N, C-alpha and C positions, 0 to 999 in steps of 0.2 A: 605264269603271268602272260597276258596277251600283249601283242606288239604295240597296240594303241596306248595301253596303260604305261608301258615302258617309255614310249615316246613322250608322254606327258611328263614323266619323271625327268627324263633327259633334258627337256626344254627348260626346266626350273634351274638348271645348272649350265649357264652359258659361258661361265669363266673357267679357265683350266685349273685354277687353284682349288684343290679339294673336291674337284668335280667327280672323279671316279669313286672316292670314298662316300661322298654324299649320295650318289646314285645307288651304290650298293647298300648303303644304310637304309634308304627308303624301300628298296626291294625287300631287305631283311624284315623291316617293320610290317610291310603289307603281307608278306608271304609267311612270316614266322620262321623263315629259313631262306637260303638262296638256292633254288633248284638248279641243277646243272644245265638244263636247257635254257633257262633264263640267263645264266652266266654266259653261255655261248652267244646268246642274242645280244647281250651287253658288249661282248667282245667285238662282234660284227659292227654294231652301231657306233661304237667309240673308236673303231679301228685300233683296238688294243689287243696284243696277243693274249689268248686265253690263259696261257701259262702265267702271265703277270697278274691277271685277275684272280687266278686260282691261288697264287702266292699271297696276295692281300687277304683273301677270304680265309685262308688257313692260318695266317699269321695273327690277325686280330681276333681276340676272344669274343667280341660282340657278334661276329658272324658265324653262321652255322650252315653246313651243307645238308644237314638232316633236319627234319621237322622238330620243333621245340614246342612243348605244351604250355599249360597255363602257369605252373609254379616253377620257380627256379631255386634250387638248393646249391649253396656253395660251401665248401669247407676249406679253410685256410690251411695250406700245406707249407707255409714259411718255416724256417728253422725252429723258432721258439714254439710254434704250435705243434710241430711235429714231435719235438721233444716232450711236450706236455700231453701227447696222446691223440693228435689229430687223425692219425691213421686208423686207430680203433673206432673213432667216431665215424669216419668215412665208411669203414667196413660194416658197421652197425646200420647205417643208413641204406647202404647197398643191399644188405641182407633183408632188411625190413621191406624195401621196395622191390625186391626181386631183380636187382640189377647185377650184371656180370662184373663190372669194373674195368672191362676192356676199353681201350682207347684206340680208335683207328686214326684219329686226327690230332692226337696229342692234347686235346682239350678235355678229355674225360667227359664228353658230352653223352649222356644217356637219357632215354625217355622210357617211361613205363609203357607196357603194351597197349594200355587204354589211351595214352597220349594226354591224359588229363592231369596227371601229376608227375611231370618229368623231373629228372634230377640232373643238374649240370654241376659237375664236381671239378674244381680247378683252384689253383692258388688265387686268393683274393688280394691279401696284403699281409704283412707280418705283424704279429701282435706279441707284445713282450710278457703278457701275464697268463693267458689261457688260450686254448684252441677256440676258435670262433666258427660257428655255423650260421649261415645266413640263408633265409628263405625269402621268397618274394613278399611274404606277409610279415616278416620280422627277423630280428637278430636274436640268436640264442648263444648264451655263453656257457651253458652246461647241458648235458644230455637229458636231465629230468624235464626241463622245459621243452626241449625238442621233441622228446618222446610223447609228451602230452599233446603237442601240436600234431604230431603224425598219428596220434591215437595208437601208440605202440602197445 
């Protein structure tokens, strides 16, 4: 992100309350992730330690340090969903999309090589009845519907 664009974003947040998160949110929306060089620039402009910004970006699941593509897939890993087989659903999706399942940031954020159909796999919320899979285009409560959507 160029410095001028970042300055325009910062100008929209004159009040300290929520300023940092608001600025980072706008960067995330514009760039589809928060590049490290942009994070360093935000750190300089806000006179905030880079470590503080890095802590925020890695804590909140909305933010990503890696590029994120067009579609978002989430699989609930709460206790009820885990017991009902969420791990198998997650593995099946990872195998189908050719994803490793490794997590460097604890968010299980992965993107397919073409970056057009990424997969973001993390806890969503707990469900008492069945494992839930969500994609940016819909919610699936069983693998049959999810497989049809993914053209399994």
